[in-house]
VOBA-1610 file (N, C-alpha, C; in pm, whole numbers, padded with zeros to 5 digits, always signed):
BEGIN
Met-06430-11160+07992Met-06522-11239+07908Met-06481-11226+07763Leu-06483-11336+07689Leu-06443-11335+07550Leu-06549-11270+07464Lys-06508-11202+07361Lys-06603-11144+07267Lys-06664-11255+07183Lys-06786-11230+07131Lys-06854-11331+07051Lys-06776-11358+06923Ser-06765-11483+06887Ser-06699-11521+06762Ser-06790-11491+06646Ser-06731-11466+06533Ser-06808-11436+06413Ser-06854-11564+06346Ile-06928-11548+06238Ile-06977-11663+06163Ile-06860-11750+06118Phe-06747-11687+06085Phe-06629-11763+06041Phe-06587-11863+06148Ser-06588-11818+06273Ser-06547-11905+06382Ser-06641-12024+06396Val-06771-11997+06382Val-06870-12103+06394Val-06849-12207+06284Ile-06826-12157+06161Ile-06805-12248+06048Ile-06679-12331+06069Phe-06573-12268+06118Phe-06447-12338+06143Phe-06468-12454+06239Leu-06537-12426+06349Leu-06558-12530+06448Leu-06650-12639+06396Phe-06750-12600+06314Phe-06840-12700+06257Phe-06764-12798+06170Leu-06674-12744+06087Leu-06597-12830+05997Leu-06502-12919+06074Leu-06447-12865+06182Leu-06348-12941+06258Leu-06412-13046+06347Leu-06535-13018+06393Leu-06596-13105+06491Leu-06703-13199+06437Ser-06764-13162+06326Ser-06878-13239+06279Ser-06839-13380+06237Pro-06910-13482+06287Pro-06881-13620+06248Pro-06931-13647+06108Ile-06865-13738+06037Ile-06904-13775+05902Ile-06963-13915+05907Cys-07083-13932+05858Cys-07154-14059+05867Cys-07091-14164+05778Leu-07087-14288+05827Leu-07031-14398+05751Leu-07140-14500+05715Ser-07264-14456+05714Ser-07374-14549+05690Ser-07364-14617+05555Ala-07307-14549+05455Ala-07297-14608+05322Ala-07213-14735+05324Ser-07116-14744+05413Ser-07030-14860+05420Ser-07075-14960+05525Gly-07175-14921+05602Gly-07224-15011+05706Gly-07136-15011+05829Leu-07040-14921+05837Leu-06952-14915+05953Leu-07010-14821+06057Thr-06984-14851+06182Thr-07034-14767+06291Thr-06937-14652+06315Gln-06991-14531+06320Gln-06909-14412+06343Gln-06872-14402+06490Thr-06744-14389+06519Thr-06697-14369+06656Thr-06594-14259+06656Gly-06561-14210+06776Gly-06461-14106+06786Gly-06327-14152+06734Glu-06305-14282+06734Glu-06177-14338+06689Glu-06157-14318+06539Thr-06265-14298+06464Thr-06253-14281+06318Thr-06277-14138+06275Glu-06274-14044+06368Glu-06293-13904+06334Glu-06160-13829+06342Ser-06126-13759+06235Ser-05999-13686+06230Ser-06014-13551+06300Arg-06033-13556+06430Arg-06050-13432+06505Arg-05999-13449+06647Val-05964-13338+06708Val-05922-13334+06847Val-06002-13220+06911Asp-06096-13253+06997Asp-06185-13153+07055Asp-06109-13040+07124Glu-06002-13076+07193Glu-05926-12974+07267Glu-05862-12872+07175Leu-05829-12912+07053Leu-05772-12818+06957Leu-05879-12719+06911Ser-06000-12770+06890Ser-06111-12683+06852Ser-06143-12585+06964Glu-06137-12632+07087Glu-06164-12545+07201Glu-06058-12437+07215Phe-05934-12471+07183Phe-05826-12372+07191Phe-05849-12259+07091His-05917-12290+06982His-05948-12188+06882His-06036-12077+06940Glu-06113-12108+07044Glu-06201-12009+07106Glu-06123-11893+07166Ile-05999-11915+07204Ile-05917-11806+07256Ile-05825-11750+07146Ile-05785-11836+07054Ile-05701-11790+06945Ile-05777-11690+06859Tyr-05906-11713+06839Tyr-05985-11626+06751Tyr-05983-11480+06797Pro-06021-11448+06921Pro-06019-11307+06963Pro-05878-11248+06969Ile-05780-11334+06999Ile-05642-11285+07001Ile-05601-11238+06862Trp-05624-11324+06763Trp-05573-11299+06628Trp-05660-11204+06546His-05790-11212+06562His-05880-11136+06477His-05930-11006+06539Thr-05906-10987+06668Thr-05951-10863+06732Thr-05836-10790+06803Ala-05784-10853+06907Ala-05682-10786+06988Ala-05555-10756+06909Tyr-05510-10852+06830Tyr-05386-10833+06754Tyr-05397-10719+06652Pro-05494-10722+06561Pro-05502-10613+06462Pro-05532-10477+06524Glu-05605-10476+06635Glu-05639-10349+06701Glu-05530-10304+06799Lys-05427-10387+06813Lys-05318-10361+06907Lys-05372-10330+07047Asp-05465-10415+07087Asp-05527-10403+07219Asp-05440-10481+07317Tyr-05337-10417+07366Tyr-05240-10484+07452Tyr-05302-10530+07584Ala-05397-10452+07634Ala-05463-10489+07760Ala-05538-10622+07742Ala-05608-10633+07632Ala-05684-10756+07606Ala-05589-10875+07588Leu-05480-10854+07515Leu-05383-10962+07495Leu-05331-11014+07629Arg-05313-10923+07724Arg-05265-10965+07855Arg-05376-11031+07937Glu-05498-10983+07920Glu-05612-11041+07993Glu-05641-11184+07949Tyr-05604-11217+07828Tyr-05634-11351+07775Tyr-05541-11459+07827Val-05435-11422+07896Val-05335-11518+07940Val-05393-11635+08021Pro-05475-11610+08124Pro-05529-11724+08200Pro-05608-11822+08114Glu-05687-11770+08019Glu-05765-11857+07933Glu-05676-11934+07836Val-05572-11868+07787Val-05475-11935+07701Val-05414-12053+07776Asn-05374-12029+07900Asn-05309-12134+07979Asn-05405-12248+08012Arg-05530-12214+08043Arg-05627-12318+08077Arg-05654-12410+07957Leu-05681-12349+07842Leu-05712-12428+07724Leu-05588-12499+07670Ala-05473-12436+07686Ala-05348-12498+07640Ala-05319-12624+07722Lys-05343-12618+07852Lys-05320-12735+07937Lys-05407-12852+07891Asn-05533-12824+07861Asn-05622-12929+07812Asn-05570-12988+07682Leu-05520-12901+07595Leu-05470-12945+07466Leu-05343-13029+07481Phe-05256-12987+07571Phe-05132-13061+07592Phe-05159-13204+07641Asp-05271-13222+07711Asp-05306-13355+07765Asp-05393-13436+07668Ala-05426-13379+07553Ala-05517-13445+07459Ala-05453-13568+07395Lys-05537-13665+07361Lys-05494-13787+07294Lys-05548-13789+07152Leu-05467-13835+07060Leu-05513-13846+06921Leu-05604-13967+06906Pro-05710-13955+06825Pro-05794-14072+06798Pro-05717-14173+06715Gly-05763-14297+06714Gly-05691-14404+06645Gly-05663-14374+06499Ile-05755-14310+06430Ile-05737-14287+06287Ile-05622-14192+06257Leu-05578-14118+06360Leu-05467-14023+06341Leu-05335-14076+06398Arg-05329-14206+06424Arg-05209-14264+06484Arg-05084-14238+06399Asp-05100-14232+06267Asp-04985-14209+06179Asp-04935-14064+06187Lys-05015-13977+06248Lys-04978-13836+06260Lys-04909-13806+06393Lys-04894-13906+06478Lys-04847-13881+06613Lys-04709-13814+06619Ala-04616-13859+06537Ala-04482-13800+06540Ala-04486-13651+06508Lys-04560-13616+06403Lys-04573-13475+06365Lys-04650-13398+06472Trp-04752-13462+06528Trp-04832-13398+06632Trp-04744-13367+06754Asp-04665-13462+06798Asp-04578-13442+06915Asp-04476-13333+06887Gln-04422-13331+06767Gln-04325-13228+06731Gln-04391-13089+06730Gly-04509-13083+06671Gly-04582-12956+06667Gly-04624-12910+06805Met-04658-13006+06891Met-04701-12972+07026Met-04587-12908+07106Glu-04466-12955+07085Glu-04351-12894+07154Glu-04335-12748+07112Gln-04357-12721+06985Gln-04347-12583+06936Gln-04460-12497+06990Leu-04578-12556+07002Leu-04691-12481+07057Leu-04668-12450+07205Lys-04613-12545+07279Lys-04583-12522+07420Lys-04486-12406+07436Lys-04386-12402+07349Lys-04289-12292+07354Lys-04359-12160+07323Ala-04452-12161+07228Ala-04524-12040+07191Ala-04609-11989+07308Val-04670-12082+07382Val-04750-12044+07498Val-04661-11985+07606Glu-04547-12045+07629Glu-04452-11994+07728Glu-04406-11853+07691Asp-04374-11833+07564Asp-04328-11701+07518Asp-04439-11596+07530Tyr-04562-11639+07506Tyr-04676-11547+07518Tyr-04692-11504+07664Asn-04676-11598+07755Asn-04683-11566+07897Asn-04574-11467+07938Lys-04454-11492+07891Lys-04341-11405+07925Lys-04363-11264+07870Ala-04408-11256+07746Ala-04430-11126+07683Ala-04542-11049+07753Ala-04641-11122+07802Ala-04757-11057+07865Ala-04722-10989+07997Val-04622-11039+08067Val-04584-10979+08195Val-04480-10870+08176Gly-04428-10856+08055Gly-04330-10752+08027Gly-04395-10623+07979Glu-04314-10526+07944Glu-04366-10397+07900Glu-04341-10373+07751Asp-04282-10468+07684Asp-04252-10455+07542Asp-04375-10500+07461Asn-04451-10401+07416Asn-04575-10434+07344Asn-04550-10501+07209Gln-04440-10466+07144Gln-04408-10531+07017Gln-04377-10678+07038Ala-04309-10706+07147Ala-04278-10846+07180Ala-04407-10923+07205Leu-04505-10856+07264Leu-04634-10919+07291Leu-04706-10949+07160Leu-04702-10855+07067Leu-04763-10877+06936Leu-04695-10993+06863Asp-04564-10995+06870Asp-04488-11102+06803Asp-04523-11239+06865Ala-04538-11240+06997Ala-04571-11366+07065Ala-04711-11412+07027Ala-04803-11318+07012Ala-04940-11352+06971Ala-04941-11407+06829Glu-04861-11347+06743Glu-04852-11393+06605Glu-04796-11535+06598Thr-04693-11561+06676Thr-04633-11694+06679Thr-04729-11797+06736Leu-04803-11758+06840Leu-04900-11849+06901Leu-05005-11890+06798His-05053-11793+06722His-05152-11821+06618His-05093-11914+06511Ala-04970-11886+06470Ala-04906-11966+06365Ala-04888-12111+06409Lys-04848-12132+06533Lys-04827-12268+06583Lys-04960-12342+06598Phe-05065-12269+06634Phe-05198-12330+06641Phe-05242-12374+06502Glu-05225-12287+06403Glu-05262-12322+06265Glu-05185-12443+06216Met-05061-12454+06257Met-04979-12567+06218Met-05038-12698+06273Met-05085-12693+06398Met-05145-12811+06459Met-05273-12851+06384Val-05349-12752+06342Val-05472-12780+06267Val-05439-12849+06136Arg-05336-12799+06067Arg-05299-12857+05938Arg-05249-13001+05952Ile-05188-13033+06066Ile-05136-13168+06086Ile-05248-13271+06083Ile-05361-13239+06144Ile-05468-13338+06154Ile-05580-13319+06052Arg-05586-13203+05988Arg-05694-13178+05892Arg-05667-13255+05763Pro-05762-13336+05716Pro-05744-13408+05589Pro-05725-13311+05473Val-05640-13348+05379Val-05617-13263+05261Val-05746-13248+05182Leu-05819-13358+05167Leu-05947-13359+05095Leu-06047-13442+05173Lys-06172-13402+05171Lys-06275-13480+05240Lys-06288-13618+05177Glu-06263-13628+05046Glu-06272-13757+04979Glu-06167-13856+05032Ile-06047-13804+05060Ile-05942-13889+05116Ile-05979-13932+05257Asp-06034-13840+05333Asp-06076-13871+05469Asp-06186-13977+05470Glu-06280-13966+05377Glu-06389-14064+05368Glu-06334-14204+05341Phe-06237-14213+05250Phe-06176-14342+05219Phe-06102-14396+05342His-06030-14309+05408His-05949-14350+05522His-06035-14403+05636Lys-06152-14346+05655Lys-06240-14391+05763Lys-06277-14539+05746Val-06302-14580+05623Val-06334-14719+05597Val-06208-14806+05607Leu-06100-14758+05548Leu-05975-14834+05550Leu-05925-14857+05693Tyr-05941-14757+05778Tyr-05895-14769+05916Tyr-05960-14889+05985Val-06092-14899+05972Val-06165-15009+06036Val-06126-15143+05975Val-06114-15147+05844Val-06078-15272+05777Val-05938-15316+05815Tyr-05843-15224+05810Tyr-05703-15261+05831Tyr-05671-15288+05978His-05731-15211+06069His-05696-15224+06210His-05795-15308+06290Lys-05909-15340+06231Lys-06009-15421+06303Lys-06038-15552+06230Tyr-06090-15540+06108Tyr-06133-15660+06036Tyr-06016-15751+05997Leu-05910-15695+05945Leu-05797-15776+05900Leu-05731-15853+06014Pro-05695-15788+06125Pro-05632-15863+06235Pro-05724-15972+06293Asp-05856-15945+06292Asp-05952-16040+06348Asp-06001-16143+06245Lys-05942-16139+06124Lys-05978-16234+06018Lys-06127-16229+05982Lys-06185-16109+05989Lys-06327-16094+05955Lys-06341-16071+05805Ile-06318-16174+05730Ile-06317-16167+05584Ile-06453-16125+05527Asp-06560-16176+05586Asp-06693-16142+05537Asp-06719-15992+05548Lys-06671-15932+05655Lys-06691-15788+05673Lys-06607-15709+05572Ile-06490-15761+05539Ile-06407-15696+05437Ile-06478-15701+05303Lys-06536-15815+05273Lys-06610-15829+05147Lys-06724-15728+05138Asp-06787-15703+05251Asp-06904-15615+05253Asp-06872-15471+05213Val-06746-15429+05226Val-06713-15290+05199Val-06630-15270+05072Thr-06612-15375+04994Thr-06529-15361+04873Thr-06591-15263+04773Asp-06721-15266+04758Asp-06786-15171+04666Asp-06770-15028+04717Asp-06775-15012+04847Asp-06760-14879+04906Asp-06620-14825+04883Phe-06520-14914+04893Phe-06383-14873+04864Phe-06373-14819+04721Ile-06435-14888+04628Ile-06428-14847+04487Ile-06495-14712+04467Leu-06612-14694+04526Leu-06685-14567+04512Leu-06604-14450+04571Lys-06545-14474+04686Lys-06470-14367+04752Lys-06338-14339+04680Ala-06277-14442+04623Ala-06154-14423+04546Ala-06184-14347+04417Glu-06297-14377+04355Glu-06337-14304+04234Glu-06360-14156+04266Ala-06417-14130+04382Ala-06440-13991+04423Ala-06308-13916+04439Ile-06206-13986+04488Ile-06075-13923+04503Ile-06016-13886+04367Thr-06031-13975+04269Thr-05975-13947+04135Thr-06042-13827+04070Lys-06163-13793+04114Lys-06236-13680+04057Lys-06222-13552+04139Ala-06155-13563+04251Ala-06142-13448+04341Ala-06038-13348+04289Thr-06053-13224+04333Thr-05961-13117+04294Thr-05882-13071+04415Leu-05752-13066+04403Leu-05668-13023+04514Leu-05685-12873+04540Pro-05669-12830+04664Pro-05674-12686+04693Pro-05560-12615+04621Lys-05577-12487+04600Lys-05483-12410+04520Lys-05339-12422+04570Arg-05321-12426+04702Arg-05185-12432+04758Arg-05114-12562+04722Leu-05190-12662+04678Leu-05132-12793+04646Leu-05142-12827+04497Glu-05177-12731+04416Glu-05196-12756+04273Glu-05072-12815+04206Gly-04955-12781+04256Gly-04830-12830+04198Gly-04813-12981+04214Lys-04893-13042+04302Lys-04883-13186+04325Lys-04992-13263+04250Thr-05067-13195+04163Thr-05181-13256+04096Thr-05145-13382+04017Glu-05041-13375+03937Glu-05004-13490+03854Glu-04970-13611+03939Glu-04890-13589+04042Glu-04850-13698+04131Glu-04972-13751+04207Phe-05059-13661+04247Phe-05181-13699+04319Phe-05272-13787+04233Leu-05294-13747+04109Leu-05382-13823+04021Leu-05328-13963+03994Ala-05196-13973+03979Ala-05134-14104+03956Ala-05156-14195+04077Ala-05136-14141+04196Ala-05154-14220+04318Ala-05301-14255+04339Ala-05390-14162+04303Ala-05533-14188+04316Ala-05577-14302+04224Lys-05522-14306+04104Lys-05555-14413+04010Lys-05503-14547+04062Asp-05386-14546+04123Asp-05331-14669+04182Asp-05421-14717+04295Leu-05473-14623+04373Leu-05561-14658+04484Leu-05691-14720+04431Leu-05744-14664+04326Leu-05866-14717+04265Leu-05841-14858+04211Ala-05727-14876+04145Ala-05694-15008+04090Ala-05681-15111+04203Ala-05621-15070+04315Ala-05605-15161+04428Ala-05740-15194+04491Ser-05831-15097+04489Ser-05966-15120+04542Ser-06040-15222+04457Lys-06028-15208+04326Lys-06093-15303+04235Lys-06030-15441+04248Lys-05899-15443+04267Lys-05828-15571+04283Lys-05875-15642+04410Leu-05899-15566+04516Leu-05947-15627+04640Leu-06083-15692+04618Lys-06171-15624+04546Lys-06303-15681+04519Lys-06291-15810+04438Glu-06206-15807+04335Glu-06186-15926+04253Glu-06131-16041+04336Thr-06037-16008+04424Thr-05973-16110+04507Thr-06072-16170+04607Cys-06161-16085+04658Cys-06261-16136+04753Cys-06352-16240+04689Asp-06371-16229+04559Asp-06455-16325+04488Asp-06390-16463+04479Thr-06261-16472+04501Thr-06189-16600+04491Thr-06200-16684+04617Glu-06239-16619+04729Glu-06250-16687+04858Glu-06114-16732+04912Asn-06007-16684+04852Asn-05872-16719+04897Asn-05833-16620+05009Ile-05838-16666+05132Ile-05817-16578+05247Ile-05679-16513+05245Glu-05576-16590+05215Glu-05440-16535+05212Glu-05428-16427+05104Ala-05487-16451+04989Ala-05483-16354+04881Ala-05560-16228+04917Ile-05670-16245+04989Ile-05751-16130+05032Ile-05671-16044+05130Glu-05603-16110+05222Glu-05522-16037+05320Glu-05412-15957+05250Lys-05350-16018+05151Lys-05245-15949+05075Lys-05303-15831+04997Ala-05425-15848+04946Ala-05490-15740+04871Ala-05521-15622+04962Val-05560-15652+05085Val-05585-15544+05183Val-05454-15472+05215Glu-05349-15549+05233Glu-05217-15489+05261Glu-05175-15399+05145Ser-05197-15445+05024Ser-05163-15366+04907Ser-05244-15237+04901Leu-05372-15247+04932Leu-05459-15129+04933Leu-05410-15028+05036His-05372-15079+05152His-05322-14991+05258His-05194-14920+05214Thr-05108-14993+05146Thr-04983-14934+05097Thr-05010-14824+04994Lys-05106-14850+04905Lys-05142-14750+04803Lys-05198-14625+04869Tyr-05273-14644+04975Tyr-05325-14527+05048Tyr-05212-14449+05114Gln-05118-14520+05174Gln-05004-14453+05236Gln-04924-14374+05132Asn-04909-14431+05014Asn-04836-14362+04906Asn-04908-14232+04869Leu-05040-14237+04869Leu-05120-14117+04838Leu-05098-14010+04945Glu-05101-14051+05071Glu-05085-13955+05179Glu-04946-13893+05182Lys-04845-13972+05145Lys-04706-13923+05151Lys-04683-13805+05057Ile-04766-13793+04956Ile-04754-13682+04861Ile-04765-13549+04932Phe-04842-13547+05040Phe-04870-13421+05108Phe-04790-13403+05235Asp-04695-13493+05263Asp-04612-13479+05383Asp-04516-13360+05370
//
């Protein structure tokens, strides 16, 4: 039986799993617009006791006992599908998944052996590869994620279906969310990218305002181009953190 997770674990899962409401934009929240993978959060339930209890305490018996649960949750994770909003992350996700599979295999091999140091090393690698998977799908900033949730629906639903009226309905929301990005502060590990980030954020805000102005013209072709431009500006912003 797994030991109870601490408050940290609960908070981690809350942040990873909790849906973010899109009522301000009038868009319906679905799993397709949530930057989360439930199976990854579930895998954390075994990673937590491995990394925060068994590993530091060098509880080799526990590390070996966790193998069946590691394999069960890993299998679920390997079969997981990314939600639509994370489609651009698929290449990185697939690459990271191959590394995680190797880490699980190595953990299994170390667990049946007698080299306890090898078991510790395998546990450390397993944790590192899990953290890497989390970073792949976790938004750099909640403000960027909020903007992307609206853009995803507009670009992949409204634009292809020529739902111009629905695009018009969210132009003010784009501006508000873009303004929030320009005021956001990058985490310490990314402070070196601040100047580049702020420049891209300003471009995104300008493109959001341009879309609103263009929507007022009723020129459908121009509106479509403005949406494409907005999408490109968003991609430029995201590339900063690749």
